C-alpha positions in Angstrom: 8.0 -22.3 13.7 8.2 -18.6 13.2 10.9 -16.4 14.7 10.7 -12.7 15.4 12.9 -10.0 16.8 11.9 -8.7 20.2 13.7 -5.5 21.0 15.7 -5.7 24.2 15.4 -1.9 24.6 12.1 -2.6 26.2 13.9 -3.4 29.4 15.1 0.2 29.6 11.8 2.0 28.8 10.5 3.8 31.8 6.8 3.3 30.9 7.3 -0.4 30.7 9.4 -0.6 33.9 6.6 1.3 35.7 4.1 -1.5 34.9 3.0 -4.0 37.5 4.4 -7.5 37.3 1.1 -8.8 35.9 0.9 -6.1 33.3 4.5 -6.7 32.2 3.8 -10.5 31.9 0.6 -9.9 29.9 2.4 -7.4 27.7 5.2 -9.8 26.9 2.7 -12.7 26.3 0.6 -10.4 24.0 3.7 -9.8 21.8 5.1 -13.4 21.8 2.3 -16.0 22.1 1.7 -18.4 19.3 -1.5 -16.6 18.1 -0.1 -13.1 17.6 0.6 -12.1 14.1 2.5 -9.2 12.5 -0.3 -6.7 12.9 -0.9 -7.4 16.6 -4.7 -7.6 16.2 -6.1 -11.1 17.0 -8.6 -13.2 19.0 -7.7 -14.1 22.5 -10.1 -15.5 25.1 -10.2 -14.3 28.6 -9.1 -17.9 29.6 -6.0 -17.5 27.5 -5.2 -14.3 29.3 -5.8 -16.0 32.6 -3.5 -18.8 31.6 -0.8 -16.4 30.6 -0.8 -14.9 34.1 -1.2 -18.3 35.8 -2.1 -18.8 39.4 -0.1 -17.0 42.1 -0.4 -18.2 45.7 -1.9 -15.5 47.9 -2.8 -13.3 44.9 -6.3 -12.4 43.6 -8.0 -14.8 41.2 -6.5 -14.8 37.7 -9.6 -13.2 36.1 -9.4 -10.2 38.5 -5.6 -9.9 37.9 -6.2 -9.9 34.1 -8.8 -7.1 34.4 -6.4 -5.0 36.5 -3.5 -5.7 34.1 -5.6 -4.9 31.0 -6.7 -1.6 32.5 -3.1 -0.7 33.3 -2.0 -1.6 29.7 -4.8 0.4 28.2 -3.6 3.6 29.9 -0.6 4.1 27.6 -2.0 2.3 25.5 0.2 -0.7 25.1 -2.5 -3.4 24.8 -6.3 -3.0 24.3 -8.9 -5.7 24.7 -12.5 -6.0 23.6 -14.2 -8.3 26.0 -17.3 -8.9 23.9 -15.4 -9.9 20.7 -12.5 -11.4 22.6 -10.1 -9.4 20.5 -6.7 -8.2 21.7 -4.7 -5.5 20.0 -1.0 -4.9 20.7 -1.0 -1.3 19.6 2.6 -0.9 18.5 3.1 -4.3 17.0 2.4 -3.2 13.4 4.6 -0.2 13.9 7.6 -2.4 14.7 6.8 -5.0 12.0 8.9 -5.6 8.9 8.1 -2.9 6.3 8.3 -5.2 3.3 5.4 -5.7 0.9 5.1 -9.3 2.1 4.7 -8.2 5.7 2.1 -5.6 4.7 0.2 -8.2 2.8 0.3 -10.4 5.9 -0.9 -7.6 8.1 -3.8 -6.9 5.7 -4.9 -10.5 5.8 -4.7 -10.6 9.6 -6.8 -7.5 9.9 -9.4 -8.9 7.6 -9.6 -12.1 9.7 -10.3 -10.1 12.8 -14.0 -9.9 13.7 -15.6 -6.4 13.3 -14.8 -4.6 16.5 -14.0 -1.0 17.6 -10.4 -2.2 17.9 -10.2 -3.2 14.3 -11.7 0.1 13.3 -9.1 2.0 15.4 -6.3 -0.3 13.9 -7.5 0.7 10.5 -7.6 4.4 11.4 -4.0 4.2 12.7 -2.4 2.0 10.1 -4.5 2.6 6.9 -2.0 4.8 5.2 0.9 2.5 5.8 -0.9 -0.7 5.0 -3.4 0.5 2.4 -6.1 -1.5 4.1 -9.1 -2.5 2.0 -12.6 -1.2 2.7 -13.6 -4.6 4.2 -11.4 -4.1 7.3 -13.5 -1.2 8.6 
């Protein structure tokens, strides 16, 4: 089991507090689910996202709620999702990760495991200098 620090200051950030309940829940899930790594770029199926929100009596179907929440999270952007590749990117995850060489190595491995997608390319553009990402993660 792996433990990580999740900063409580999030509960005071106006841009987080302005999110809908579904967007908040999906954001928290995207940071804390068992598949997320240090870099925040990983595979997540639409079904996993639906399960994260769960069913809510009287609410729209989970798939529709996921779409609305993802669009809302993409505005800042907090979380981006590539439907075709089923890749989710928690944009600030790597920024808040440990800065040790071990953590940087881990993030490089995670980025290499991610399928080629525009999100991986954007991750590389944003974090290349910090992580010294190899050519293969483009």
